[in-house]
C-alpha positions as CSV (number, residue, x, y, z in Angstrom):
1,M,9.7,50.7,31.2
2,F,11.2,49.3,28.9
3,G,8.0,47.4,27.0
4,L,7.2,45.7,30.4
5,P,4.9,46.5,33.8
6,A,6.9,48.5,36.5
7,D,6.6,45.3,38.9
8,I,7.8,43.4,36.4
9,V,11.1,44.9,35.7
10,I,11.2,45.3,39.5
11,L,11.4,41.9,40.2
12,L,13.7,41.0,37.1
13,A,15.8,43.6,38.9
14,F,15.9,41.2,41.9
15,A,16.1,37.7,39.7
16,I,19.6,39.6,37.8
17,F,20.6,41.0,41.6
18,M,20.0,37.0,43.1
19,G,22.3,35.6,39.9
20,G,25.1,38.4,40.8
21,I,25.1,37.2,44.3
22,A,25.5,33.5,43.4
23,K,28.4,34.3,40.6
24,G,29.9,36.5,43.1
25,I,30.4,33.4,45.9
26,S,30.5,30.6,43.4
27,G,31.8,32.0,40.1
28,V,28.8,30.6,38.1
29,A,25.0,30.0,38.3
30,L,24.3,33.9,37.1
31,P,21.6,32.8,33.9
32,I,20.5,29.5,36.3
33,V,19.7,32.0,39.8
34,T,18.3,34.5,37.3
35,L,16.2,32.4,35.1
36,S,15.1,29.8,37.9
37,I,13.5,32.9,39.2
38,A,12.5,35.0,36.3
39,L,11.1,32.6,34.0
40,N,7.8,32.4,37.1
41,F,6.8,35.8,35.5
42,V,8.7,35.9,32.7
43,E,8.6,34.3,28.6
44,P,11.4,32.9,28.0
45,R,12.8,35.1,25.3
46,T,12.3,38.1,27.6
47,G,14.2,36.7,30.8
48,L,16.9,35.6,28.0
49,A,17.3,39.1,26.3
50,A,17.2,40.7,30.1
51,I,20.4,38.7,31.2
52,I,22.4,38.7,28.0
53,L,24.6,42.3,28.2
54,S,25.2,41.2,32.4
55,I,26.4,38.0,31.4
56,V,29.2,39.7,29.2
57,V,29.8,41.8,31.7
58,T,30.3,39.6,34.3
59,N,32.3,37.2,32.6
60,V,34.4,40.4,32.0
61,W,34.7,41.3,35.3
62,Q,35.6,37.7,36.0
63,A,38.5,37.1,33.2
64,F,40.1,39.9,34.3
65,G,40.6,38.7,38.0
66,A,41.5,35.1,36.9
67,R,45.0,34.2,36.8
68,N,46.9,31.9,34.5
69,I,44.1,32.5,31.8
70,L,46.4,31.7,28.5
71,I,46.8,27.7,29.7
72,P,43.4,27.1,29.2
73,V,43.6,29.0,26.1
74,R,45.9,26.0,24.6
75,R,44.4,23.2,26.2
76,F,41.1,24.0,24.8
77,W,41.0,25.9,21.8
78,F,40.3,23.8,19.6
79,M,36.9,22.9,21.9
80,A,36.1,26.7,22.0
81,I,36.1,26.9,18.2
82,V,33.4,24.1,17.9
83,F,31.9,25.6,20.7
84,L,30.9,29.2,19.0
85,I,30.4,27.3,16.0
86,F,27.2,25.8,17.5
87,L,26.4,28.6,19.9
88,Y,25.9,30.3,16.7
89,T,23.7,27.8,15.4
90,G,21.4,27.1,18.8
91,S,20.8,30.8,18.9
92,L,19.0,30.2,16.0
93,L,17.3,27.6,17.1
94,A,16.1,30.0,20.0
95,T,13.2,32.1,17.7
96,R,11.9,28.8,15.9
97,V,11.2,26.6,18.5
98,E,8.1,27.1,21.5
99,S,8.2,28.3,24.7
100,W,7.3,25.0,26.3
101,V,11.1,23.1,24.9
102,L,13.0,26.1,26.3
103,F,11.4,25.6,30.1
104,L,12.5,22.1,29.2
105,V,16.1,22.5,28.1
106,I,16.7,25.5,30.7
107,G,14.9,23.0,33.7
108,G,17.0,20.1,32.2
109,A,20.1,22.5,32.5
110,A,19.0,23.2,36.1
111,I,19.3,20.1,37.4
112,V,21.7,19.1,35.8
113,F,24.2,22.2,37.2
114,T,22.8,20.4,40.5
115,A,23.8,16.8,40.2
116,T,27.6,18.0,38.8
117,Q,27.9,20.1,41.5
118,F,27.1,17.2,43.9
119,Y,28.9,14.8,42.3
120,K,32.5,14.3,43.4
121,P,34.0,11.7,41.0
122,D,36.6,9.3,42.4
123,A,37.6,8.0,38.7
124,P,41.3,9.4,37.7
125,P,41.2,12.2,35.5
126,L,40.4,12.1,31.8
127,T,43.7,10.9,29.8
128,P,45.2,13.6,27.0
129,R,43.8,11.2,24.5
130,T,39.9,10.7,25.6
131,E,40.5,14.4,26.6
132,K,40.8,15.7,23.3
133,I,38.1,13.3,22.2
134,V,35.1,14.1,25.0
135,G,36.5,18.5,24.7
136,P,34.7,19.0,21.1
137,I,31.7,16.7,22.1
138,V,31.2,18.9,25.0
139,G,31.9,22.2,23.1
140,V,28.1,21.1,20.5
141,I,26.7,20.2,23.4
142,A,27.3,23.7,25.6
143,G,27.0,25.3,22.3
144,L,23.7,24.4,21.4
145,M,22.4,24.8,24.8
146,G,23.5,28.1,25.2
147,G,22.5,29.5,22.5
148,M,19.2,28.1,23.3
149,T,19.4,29.1,26.7
150,V,22.7,31.5,27.6
151,V,22.8,28.7,30.0
152,W,26.4,26.5,29.1
153,G,27.8,26.3,32.0
154,P,26.8,22.5,33.0
155,P,28.4,20.6,30.0
156,I,31.7,22.3,30.6
157,M,31.4,22.2,34.2
158,M,31.5,18.4,34.5
159,F,34.2,18.4,31.7
160,L,36.4,20.1,34.1
161,F,35.4,18.0,36.9
162,L,36.3,15.6,34.8
163,L,39.7,16.4,34.4
164,R,40.3,16.9,38.1
165,A,41.3,20.5,37.5
166,D,42.8,22.3,40.9
167,K,40.9,25.7,41.7
168,E,43.0,28.1,39.6
169,M,42.5,26.0,36.5
170,W,38.9,25.7,37.1
171,V,38.9,29.7,37.6
172,A,40.9,30.5,34.2
173,S,39.0,28.3,32.4
174,I,35.3,28.6,33.8
175,S,36.8,33.0,33.0
176,F,38.1,32.0,29.1
177,L,35.1,29.8,28.0
178,Y,32.6,31.9,29.3
179,L,33.7,35.4,28.3
180,L,34.4,33.6,24.6
181,G,31.0,32.5,24.6
182,S,28.7,35.7,25.6
183,V,30.2,38.4,23.5
184,P,29.4,36.7,20.3
185,L,26.2,35.4,21.4
186,A,25.1,39.0,22.3
187,L,25.6,39.8,18.8
188,F,23.8,36.3,17.6
189,Y,20.6,37.5,19.7
190,Y,20.6,41.6,18.0
191,D,21.5,40.1,14.7
192,N,18.4,37.4,15.1
193,G,16.5,40.2,16.5
194,I,15.9,38.9,20.0
195,L,18.3,41.5,21.9
196,A,16.3,44.1,20.0
197,D,14.5,47.9,20.6
198,D,13.3,47.6,24.3
199,M,14.8,44.4,25.0
200,L,18.3,46.2,24.0
201,W,18.2,49.1,26.6
202,L,16.3,46.4,29.2
203,S,19.4,43.9,29.0
204,A,21.7,47.0,28.9
205,A,20.1,48.1,32.7
206,A,20.1,44.7,34.2
207,C,23.9,45.0,34.1
208,I,23.6,47.3,36.8
209,P,21.5,45.4,39.7
210,A,23.9,42.1,38.5
211,M,27.4,43.9,38.9
212,A,25.8,45.0,42.5
213,G,25.1,41.5,43.3
214,I,28.4,40.2,42.1
215,M,29.9,42.8,43.9
216,I,28.3,42.0,47.1
217,G,28.9,38.4,46.4
218,E,31.9,38.5,46.9
219,R,32.2,40.4,49.7
220,I,30.1,37.7,51.1
221,R,32.5,35.3,50.1
222,R,34.9,36.7,52.6
223,Y,32.4,36.1,56.0
224,I,30.7,33.0,55.2
225,N,30.4,29.4,55.1
226,E,30.3,29.4,51.6
227,A,29.9,25.1,51.4
228,L,26.9,25.4,53.0
229,F,25.8,28.2,51.2
230,R,26.3,26.7,47.7
231,K,24.1,23.7,49.2
232,V,21.6,25.7,50.1
233,L,21.8,27.7,46.7
234,L,21.7,24.2,44.7
235,I,18.3,22.7,46.3
236,I,17.0,26.2,45.4
237,I,18.2,26.0,41.7
238,F,17.0,22.5,42.0
239,V,13.1,22.9,43.0
240,G,13.3,25.8,40.3
241,G,14.9,23.4,37.7
242,L,12.2,21.1,38.9
243,N,8.8,23.4,38.3
244,M,10.3,24.7,35.1
245,I,10.4,21.4,33.7
246,R,6.5,20.7,35.2
247,R,5.8,24.5,33.5
248,A,6.9,22.8,29.9
249,F,4.8,19.8,30.3
250,M,1.9,22.4,31.3
251,S,2.3,24.0,28.1
252,I,2.7,21.4,25.7
């Protein structure tokens, strides 16, 4: 089935389903949660290929639900261009680096992600002048990370935290930047062979558990204490990140 044993496909579907639930509840974290689970039983490139179309579909879903999406388009257009350029560069590196490098990068991203979610900066927001300098730097880092691992959220989220973006601005900015990155990244991966043949069909099929998860997650968000759930989720992601770093060093 898709060139993989049936039990592995089922486990992948479960991992993507859990990632969809996390995204439905928190608005982010589908790649981090999915890969934290999936990379325990598949190679990094298989995990990347399996989730890329799910990322596109769920980001389209999220973008259509966002308000005031034109505000971040006008505010972050230059950062977005830099992000796209280095997203392509990172996608080329994904086919040329060893598996342990991807484990290390994704594991590090998981840990940084948890740190940014727990950290509540007391400093004043970035000034407009500083924002213009920091924004393109974030675009470079997020692009390279996203191209190599399909996880570009942590640097973007840290940037938005430093801007003290309110809830509406947060959702609109995440929707814009995530959708902007996910569509060309899927095309890059198709062009360089990561998303081809059986992997293309696997990635398309994976959209089903991803959307099921995000819809359930959005329903759960209405009824549970989101703060407590997010703390538990962050602990799980943190442990998963540590495990990936352990695997990276064991593979060197």
